[in-house]
C-alpha positions as CSV (number, residue, x, y, z in Angstrom):
1,X,91.4,131.2,106.5
2,X,92.7,134.1,108.6
3,X,89.1,135.6,108.8
4,X,87.7,132.3,110.1
5,X,90.4,132.0,112.8
6,X,89.8,135.6,113.9
7,X,86.1,135.0,114.0
8,X,86.5,131.8,116.1
9,X,88.9,133.6,118.4
10,X,86.4,136.4,118.9
11,X,83.3,134.2,119.2
12,X,84.7,131.4,121.4
13,X,86.2,132.3,124.8
14,X,87.6,128.9,125.9
15,X,91.1,128.3,124.6
16,X,90.5,124.5,124.6
17,X,87.2,125.0,122.7
18,X,88.9,127.4,120.2
19,X,91.6,124.8,119.5
20,X,89.1,122.1,118.8
21,X,87.1,124.3,116.5
22,X,90.3,125.3,114.6
23,X,91.1,121.6,114.0
24,X,87.7,120.8,112.7
25,X,87.7,123.3,109.8
26,X,83.9,123.6,109.6
27,X,81.8,126.6,110.1
28,X,81.3,127.6,113.8
29,X,77.6,126.6,113.9
30,X,78.6,123.1,112.7
31,X,81.4,122.9,115.3
32,X,79.0,123.8,118.0
33,X,76.6,121.1,116.8
34,X,79.4,118.5,117.0
35,X,80.2,119.7,120.5
36,X,76.6,119.3,121.6
37,X,76.7,115.7,120.3
38,X,80.3,114.8,121.2
39,X,79.5,112.2,123.9
40,X,77.3,110.1,121.6
41,X,79.7,110.5,118.7
42,X,82.7,109.5,120.9
43,X,80.8,106.5,122.1
44,X,80.3,105.4,118.3
45,X,84.1,105.8,117.7
46,X,85.1,103.9,120.9
47,X,82.6,101.1,119.9
48,X,84.4,100.7,116.6
49,X,87.0,98.5,118.2
50,X,85.7,95.3,116.7
51,X,84.3,96.9,113.5
52,X,86.1,94.6,111.1
53,X,84.9,91.5,113.0
54,X,81.2,92.4,112.3
55,X,79.1,91.4,109.4
56,X,78.3,93.7,106.5
57,X,75.0,95.0,107.8
58,X,76.4,95.8,111.3
59,X,79.4,97.6,109.6
60,X,77.1,99.7,107.4
61,X,74.8,100.5,110.3
62,X,77.7,101.8,112.3
63,X,78.9,104.1,109.5
64,X,75.3,105.2,108.8
65,X,74.8,106.3,112.4
66,X,77.8,108.6,112.2
67,X,77.0,109.7,108.6
68,X,73.4,110.6,109.4
69,X,74.6,113.1,111.9
70,X,77.3,114.5,109.7
71,X,74.9,115.0,106.8
72,X,72.7,117.2,109.0
73,X,75.5,119.8,109.2
74,X,75.0,122.8,107.0
75,X,78.4,122.7,105.3
76,X,77.9,119.1,104.3
77,X,74.5,119.7,102.5
78,X,74.5,118.9,98.8
79,X,74.0,121.8,96.4
80,X,70.9,121.6,94.1
81,X,70.3,118.0,95.2
82,X,68.3,118.7,98.4
83,X,65.5,116.5,97.1
84,X,67.8,113.5,97.5
85,X,68.1,113.9,101.3
86,X,65.1,112.0,102.3
87,X,66.7,108.9,100.6
88,X,70.3,109.5,101.7
89,X,70.4,106.7,104.2
90,X,69.3,104.1,101.7
91,X,71.6,105.5,99.1
92,X,74.6,105.4,101.4
93,X,73.7,101.9,102.5
94,X,73.7,100.7,98.8
95,X,76.8,102.7,98.0
96,X,78.7,100.8,100.9
97,X,77.4,97.5,99.6
98,X,79.1,98.2,96.3
99,X,76.1,99.2,94.2
100,X,76.6,101.5,91.2
101,X,74.1,104.5,90.6
102,X,72.3,102.5,88.0
103,X,71.9,99.6,90.3
104,X,70.7,101.9,93.0
105,X,68.1,103.3,90.7
106,X,66.9,99.8,89.9
107,X,66.7,99.0,93.6
108,X,64.5,102.0,94.2
109,X,62.4,101.2,91.3
110,X,61.8,97.7,92.7
111,X,60.5,99.4,95.9
112,X,58.1,101.6,93.9
113,X,60.2,104.7,93.8
114,X,61.7,106.4,90.8
115,X,65.2,108.0,91.2
116,X,67.2,108.9,88.1
117,X,70.6,107.2,87.9
118,X,72.2,110.5,86.8
119,X,70.9,112.3,89.9
120,X,72.2,109.5,92.2
121,X,75.6,109.7,90.4
122,X,75.7,113.5,91.0
123,X,74.8,112.9,94.7
124,X,77.5,110.3,95.0
125,X,80.2,112.5,93.4
126,X,79.2,115.6,95.5
127,X,78.5,114.0,98.9
128,X,80.4,110.7,99.0
129,X,83.4,111.6,97.1
130,X,84.1,114.9,98.9
131,X,81.8,116.3,101.5
132,X,81.1,113.2,103.7
133,X,84.8,112.0,103.8
134,X,85.7,115.5,104.7
135,X,83.2,115.5,107.5
136,X,84.5,112.0,108.8
137,X,88.1,113.3,108.7
138,X,87.2,116.4,110.6
139,X,85.1,114.5,113.2
140,X,87.9,112.0,113.7
141,X,90.4,114.7,114.5
142,X,88.1,116.3,117.0
143,X,87.1,113.0,118.7
144,X,90.7,111.7,118.9
145,X,91.6,115.0,120.6
146,X,88.6,114.6,122.9
147,X,89.4,111.0,123.7
148,X,93.0,111.9,124.6
149,X,91.8,114.5,127.1
150,X,89.5,111.9,128.7
151,X,92.1,109.2,128.7
152,X,89.9,107.1,126.4
153,X,91.0,104.9,123.5
154,X,89.7,105.1,119.9
155,X,90.5,102.2,117.6
156,X,92.9,103.1,114.7
157,X,90.3,101.4,112.5
158,X,88.3,104.6,112.6
159,X,91.0,106.3,110.5
160,X,89.8,104.3,107.5
161,X,86.2,105.6,107.8
162,X,86.7,108.5,105.3
163,X,88.2,106.0,102.7
164,X,85.3,103.6,103.2
165,X,82.8,106.4,102.4
166,X,84.8,107.6,99.4
167,X,85.3,104.2,97.9
168,X,81.8,103.0,98.7
169,X,82.7,100.0,100.7
170,X,82.2,98.8,104.2
171,X,85.3,96.5,104.6
172,X,88.8,98.0,105.5
173,X,90.7,95.3,103.6
174,X,88.4,95.8,100.5
175,X,89.1,99.6,100.6
176,X,92.8,98.8,100.7
177,X,92.5,96.6,97.7
178,X,90.8,99.4,95.7
179,X,93.7,101.8,96.5
180,X,96.1,99.1,95.1
181,X,94.3,99.4,91.8
182,X,91.5,96.9,91.9
183,X,88.6,98.4,90.0
184,X,85.5,96.4,91.1
185,X,84.1,97.1,94.6
186,X,82.2,93.8,94.6
187,X,85.3,91.8,93.7
188,X,87.2,93.7,96.4
189,X,84.6,92.7,98.9
190,X,84.6,89.0,97.8
191,X,88.4,88.8,97.9
192,X,88.6,90.7,101.3
193,X,86.5,88.0,103.1
194,X,89.5,85.6,102.6
195,X,91.9,87.8,104.5
196,X,92.5,85.8,107.7
197,X,94.7,88.2,109.7
198,X,94.1,91.2,112.0
199,X,94.1,94.5,110.2
200,X,97.4,96.0,111.5
201,X,98.7,98.0,108.6
202,X,98.1,98.6,104.8
203,X,101.5,97.2,104.1
204,X,100.4,93.8,105.5
205,X,97.4,93.8,103.3
206,X,99.5,94.7,100.3
207,X,101.9,91.9,101.1
208,X,99.0,89.4,101.1
209,X,97.4,90.9,97.9
210,X,100.7,90.7,95.9
211,X,101.0,86.9,96.8
212,X,97.5,85.7,95.9
213,X,97.7,83.0,93.1
214,X,95.3,82.3,90.3
215,X,94.2,79.0,91.9
216,X,93.3,80.8,95.1
217,X,91.2,83.3,93.1
218,X,89.3,80.5,91.4
219,X,88.5,79.0,94.9
220,X,87.2,82.4,96.0
221,X,84.6,82.2,93.3
222,X,85.9,84.8,90.9
223,X,84.9,84.6,87.2
224,X,87.6,84.3,84.4
225,X,87.3,88.0,83.6
226,X,87.4,89.0,87.2
227,X,90.6,87.0,87.7
228,X,92.3,88.5,84.8
229,X,91.4,92.0,85.9
230,X,92.7,91.1,89.4
231,X,96.0,89.8,88.1
232,X,96.5,93.0,86.0
233,X,95.9,95.2,89.1
234,X,98.2,92.9,91.1
235,X,101.0,93.1,88.5
236,X,100.8,96.9,88.3
237,X,100.8,97.2,92.1
238,X,103.9,95.0,92.2
239,X,105.7,97.1,89.7
240,X,104.8,100.3,91.5
241,X,105.8,98.9,94.8
242,X,109.1,97.7,93.6
243,X,109.9,101.2,92.2
244,X,109.1,102.8,95.5
245,X,111.2,102.8,98.6
246,X,110.7,99.5,100.4
247,X,109.2,99.6,103.8
248,X,111.9,99.7,106.5
249,X,111.8,99.3,110.2
250,X,114.5,100.5,112.6
251,X,115.1,98.6,115.8
252,X,117.4,99.3,118.7
253,X,118.6,96.0,120.3
254,X,120.0,96.4,123.7
255,X,122.4,93.9,125.4
256,X,123.4,93.7,129.1
257,X,127.1,94.3,130.0
258,X,127.7,90.6,130.6
259,X,126.3,89.5,127.2
260,X,128.7,87.5,125.1
261,X,128.5,88.7,121.5
262,X,130.4,87.5,118.5
263,X,132.5,89.9,116.4
264,X,130.0,92.3,114.7
265,X,130.4,95.2,112.3
266,X,128.2,97.9,110.8
267,X,126.8,96.5,107.5
268,X,126.7,92.9,108.7
269,X,123.6,91.0,107.7
270,X,121.6,89.2,110.3
271,X,118.8,86.5,110.4
272,X,115.6,87.2,112.3
273,X,113.0,84.6,113.3
274,X,109.6,85.3,114.9
275,X,109.3,83.3,118.1
276,X,106.5,80.8,117.5
277,X,104.8,80.8,120.9
278,X,104.3,84.6,120.8
279,X,104.3,85.4,117.1
280,X,102.9,88.8,117.4
281,X,105.2,90.2,120.1
282,X,108.7,88.6,120.1
283,X,111.4,87.6,117.8
284,X,115.0,86.3,117.9
285,X,118.1,87.5,116.1
286,X,120.9,85.4,114.8
287,X,124.2,85.8,112.8
288,X,124.3,84.2,109.4
289,X,126.7,81.6,110.9
290,X,123.9,80.6,113.3
291,X,124.9,82.3,116.5
292,X,121.9,83.5,118.5
293,X,122.3,87.1,119.6
294,X,119.1,87.1,121.7
295,X,115.3,87.4,121.8
296,X,113.5,90.6,121.9
297,X,110.0,92.1,122.5
298,X,108.3,95.1,120.9
299,X,105.0,96.8,121.9
300,X,103.7,96.9,118.4
301,X,102.5,93.8,116.5
302,X,105.2,92.3,114.3
303,X,104.3,92.9,110.5
304,X,103.2,89.7,108.8
305,X,106.1,89.8,106.4
306,X,108.5,89.2,109.3
307,X,107.1,85.7,109.9
308,X,108.9,84.4,106.8
309,X,112.7,85.2,107.1
310,X,113.0,85.1,103.3
311,X,110.8,88.2,103.0
312,X,113.0,90.6,104.9
313,X,116.6,91.7,105.1
314,X,118.2,92.6,108.4
315,X,121.4,94.7,108.6
316,X,123.4,96.5,111.3
317,X,123.3,100.2,111.0
318,X,125.2,101.2,114.1
319,X,126.9,99.7,117.2
320,X,127.3,101.7,120.3
321,X,128.8,100.8,123.7
322,X,127.9,102.8,126.7
323,X,129.6,103.4,130.0
324,X,129.1,100.4,132.1
325,X,129.4,97.9,129.2
326,X,125.8,98.0,127.8
327,X,125.8,97.5,124.0
328,X,123.1,98.8,121.6
329,X,122.8,97.6,118.0
330,X,120.6,99.6,115.6
331,X,119.4,97.3,112.9
332,X,117.2,98.0,109.8
333,X,114.6,95.5,108.8
334,X,113.7,95.9,105.1
335,X,110.8,94.1,103.4
336,X,112.1,92.4,100.2
């Protein structure tokens, strides 16, 4: 590592360029190749804003455009599988559609080409499980830094790209379902099409996943065996989640000096209700006796779990009064 840093320092004169190359973690020749194509690559990342709203082919095409460049870099070349390179685009497309190596081999055979399933499996293990996700991660770091310098905005959805490649899936919700323990990529894709919310956070997807009922899975078209496997994964994820620290949010609620507040103490429980007309940006807070303390706004989207008061606990952590009479309540919102 030190030798690499010293080499970059001696080879690259610009401090800004050196910092970017340090961040990427690839050989300097690959770093320079990324730099030469940075405008086109940044455009692909900026254009990913509506990625999740696209159909499966459009999603795969978007990932393939980026992957095709990354797979041209020296460090990401497969070892002893160079003969597979000419078919890498088709292999990645099928991988993102949920195909197994055996199914890929059959697809190629139907097109008149013979590829061995074990070679495809080795290629998947070497390139999609390790090299390409690493490349996507390095590129994401570089492009986010570049976008910040140019005052451009890259969608957070791009942070999921390495996982999509690793799990062999084009849908962000489906990739989250696989991390929760679902085994079948095709089942994950089918279930993911029923997620009707914007992709804001993995915790929102987990909240939805844990509450799906057998009857809903039947309506989604899952077979009996698929439903049983899904329910097992759901149960295991629920047990694991209950044993982990529950998701908590800390909010500072500020009140003007002339605000009339009831008697409050640290540790008191409160009641929170999302304001209906602006469900993604505002909420109101009340005492358990029904007294309204006020309505508040936050810049981030309100987590889906907050929309049902029974799914959260709200407690006062701290009460502070400033000179001039302004009062600040620090409250913790905990998902139940």
